[in-house]
C-alpha positions in Angstrom: 43.9 -2.5 101.5 45.3 -3.3 98.1 44.4 -0.5 95.6 44.0 -0.7 91.9 43.3 2.0 89.3 41.1 0.8 86.5 41.1 3.1 83.5 38.5 2.8 80.7 39.4 4.7 77.6 36.8 6.5 75.5 35.3 9.8 74.5 32.8 11.6 76.6 29.3 12.5 75.3 26.3 10.8 73.8 27.7 10.8 70.3 30.4 8.3 71.2 28.4 6.1 73.5 28.8 2.4 72.8 31.0 3.0 69.8 34.0 0.6 69.2 36.4 3.3 70.4 34.5 3.6 73.7 34.7 -0.1 74.7 36.9 0.9 77.6 34.1 2.9 79.1 31.6 0.0 78.5 33.9 -2.5 80.3 34.4 -0.2 83.3 30.6 0.5 83.4 30.0 -3.3 83.4 32.5 -3.9 86.2 31.0 -1.2 88.3 27.5 -2.3 87.7 28.4 -6.0 88.5 29.6 -4.8 91.9 26.6 -2.5 92.4 28.7 0.7 92.4 27.9 4.1 91.0 29.9 6.8 89.3 30.3 10.4 90.4 31.7 13.3 88.5 35.1 14.3 89.8 38.1 16.2 88.4 39.0 15.0 84.9 36.9 11.8 85.2 33.8 9.9 86.2 34.9 7.9 89.2 33.5 4.9 91.1 35.1 3.0 93.9 34.5 -0.8 94.3 35.5 -2.9 97.3 35.9 -6.6 96.6 37.8 -9.3 98.4 39.9 -6.8 100.4 40.7 -4.8 97.3 39.7 -1.3 96.4 39.2 -0.6 92.7 39.3 3.1 91.7 37.5 3.0 88.4 37.7 6.0 86.1 36.3 7.1 82.8 38.2 10.2 81.7 36.1 13.2 80.8 38.9 14.6 78.7 38.8 13.4 75.1 40.7 10.2 74.2 43.8 12.0 73.0 44.2 13.6 76.5 43.6 10.4 78.5 47.1 10.7 80.2 46.1 13.7 82.2 43.3 11.9 84.0 45.3 8.7 84.4 48.2 10.5 86.1 46.0 12.7 88.3 44.1 9.8 89.7 47.1 7.5 90.0 48.9 10.2 92.1 45.8 11.3 94.0 45.1 7.8 95.1 48.8 6.9 95.5 48.5 3.8 93.3 51.6 2.3 91.8 51.8 2.1 88.0 52.0 -1.7 88.1 48.7 -1.7 90.0 46.8 0.0 87.1 44.9 -1.5 84.3 43.9 0.4 81.1 41.1 -1.0 78.9 41.3 -0.1 75.3 40.0 -0.9 71.8 42.5 -2.5 69.4 42.2 -2.6 65.6 45.1 -5.0 65.3 43.2 -7.7 67.1 40.2 -9.6 65.7 36.9 -9.3 67.4 37.3 -12.8 68.7 40.4 -11.9 70.9 41.4 -10.1 74.1 45.0 -9.5 75.0 46.4 -8.6 78.4 49.9 -7.1 78.5 52.0 -5.4 81.2 53.8 -3.1 78.7 54.1 -2.4 75.0 53.7 0.0 72.1 50.8 2.4 71.8 50.4 1.0 68.2 49.1 4.3 67.0 46.2 4.5 69.5 45.7 8.1 70.6 44.7 7.3 74.2 47.7 5.0 74.8 50.0 7.4 73.0 49.0 10.2 75.4 49.3 8.0 78.5 52.7 7.0 77.4 53.7 10.6 76.7 52.5 11.9 80.0 54.0 9.0 82.1 57.2 8.8 80.1 57.0 5.0 79.9 55.1 2.3 78.0 55.4 -0.1 81.0 51.9 0.0 82.3 49.3 -2.8 82.1 46.6 -2.7 79.5 43.8 -5.0 78.4 43.3 -4.8 74.6 39.8 -5.5 73.3 40.0 -6.6 69.7 37.5 -4.7 67.5 38.8 -6.1 64.1 39.5 -4.1 61.0 36.7 -4.8 58.6 36.4 -1.4 56.9 37.1 -0.1 53.4 40.3 1.7 52.7 40.2 5.3 54.1 37.3 4.5 56.4 39.2 3.6 59.6 38.0 6.6 61.6 34.4 6.0 60.7 34.8 2.4 61.7 36.5 3.0 65.0 34.0 5.8 66.0 31.0 3.7 64.7 28.6 1.4 66.5 29.0 -2.4 66.5 27.3 -4.3 63.7 24.3 -6.3 65.0 26.0 -9.6 64.4 29.0 -8.5 66.5 26.9 -7.6 69.6 26.7 -11.2 71.2 30.5 -11.5 71.0 31.0 -8.0 72.4 28.7 -8.8 75.3 30.6 -12.1 76.0 33.9 -10.3 75.9 32.7 -7.5 78.2 31.7 -10.0 80.8 35.0 -11.8 80.5 36.8 -8.4 80.9 35.1 -7.9 84.3 36.5 -11.3 85.3 40.0 -10.3 84.1 39.9 -7.2 86.3 39.0 -9.4 89.3 41.5 -12.0 88.4 44.4 -9.5 88.0 43.7 -8.3 91.6 43.8 -11.8 93.2 46.1 -13.8 90.9 48.3 -11.2 89.3 49.0 -10.4 85.7 51.1 -13.4 84.7 48.5 -16.0 85.6 45.7 -14.0 84.2 47.5 -13.5 80.9 48.0 -17.2 80.6 44.2 -17.7 81.1 43.0 -15.0 78.8 45.4 -14.4 75.9 44.7 -17.6 74.0 40.9 -17.6 74.3 38.7 -17.1 71.2 35.3 -15.7 71.6 32.2 -16.3 69.5 33.6 -19.3 67.7 31.5 -22.0 69.1 29.3 -22.3 66.0 32.1 -21.5 63.6 31.0 -17.9 63.0 31.6 -14.5 64.7 
């Protein structure tokens, strides 16, 4: 059976729930819920296993904080004997507008603490990630408050649409591979049907 490791990045605890920085958790939650799975608390992470079309998705939400995400990533990748190219990390991205998603098989951590730690622990930036644009609409000096804050009410419909699309991306990567999925997803714009976000 083909195995994939799906890593949602976020911070544990109720204070961070459904914040922009925790969108990785929300996407993995949605994927597991869609496939009627359930999480259990294991070493370094909340873990759920989903079987779909001959694939086994090992889905994790690290219980370390964001800046120690690499520890859980490496532990579960090695424990489940999953190749690095069969992993997918879901992460918030300030550099992308809310209307975009971007799938990449490698690339810079771009200052993101979770990606920085994964790259440091693994010793490479060549691992797939799905970047969920959160925009950068915050006053100077307010980046941390913005990232750790909740979505604005007007953003929520787009966020929900993108979360649903992310669950499809996880499925598509497993059956079609990264290249074809990237071609399908990277040029889409969300929430633009009526000319607004």
